[in-house]
C-alpha positions, 0 to 999 in steps of 0.5 A: 711127247708127253714126257718131254712136256713134263720135263719142260714144265719141271725145268720151267718151275725150277728156274722160275723159283730161282729167278723170282726168289729174292736173295741178298744182292750185295754187301756194302760198307756205308760209303758204298751205300751212300754213293749208291743213293747219289743219283739225283733223278731217283727217289729212294726209300731205304729201310734198315731192318734185321731178321731178328727184329719183329717190328721190322719183319712185320713191315716188310710187306709194305715195302714190297707193296710200295715197289709193286705199285710203283706209284711214286717211281721209287727205288726201294732198298731193304738194308739188313743189319744182320751179319754178312756171315748169315747170308746163306744160312739165315737171311736168304732162307728168310727172304725166300720163306717170307717171299720178299721181292724187294732188293735186299743188301747187307750193311757190313759195318760192325760199329753203329757209330761208323754209319748211323750219323751218316744216314741221319743225325736224327737216328739213334740206331734203333730199327726199324728205320726208313730213310726217304730221299730225292733231289730236293729233300730227305726224311728220316723215320725211326719207327715201324711204318705201314703202306699208308705211312710210306705214301704219306712220307713220299707225298711230303718228300715230293711237296714243292 
């Protein structure tokens, strides 16, 4: 009987790790990403980042915290600008190692000119960059943000 319990515990722990480890959930072209952000009843926080960008990596816990709080009822999406070819060897292991819980997608565009201005005409293409959007307003921040910055931008976004 004890052996059976141990086997169940091992299986449970194994599947828990699989279920709660974040992996890249999709690969998008810019128009697919923009279509995903069209739901007028949702407030979006979309962060553009890459595994090789140190300021980007430093701010990732703030997005996990924001989503965990869910104070503003937002959908947080982390859009990696890493190459889609690196998903299995680089990005997914990075997400697991850093315990990133927020949804991560890959933007599969080679030429920045194909997507930068579609996100914001204010964007130079530098990362980290974060796009805030609801049915009333859009805010773009081309800078590293912390949890307080996220709160301030969401409060601004929700002003009447």
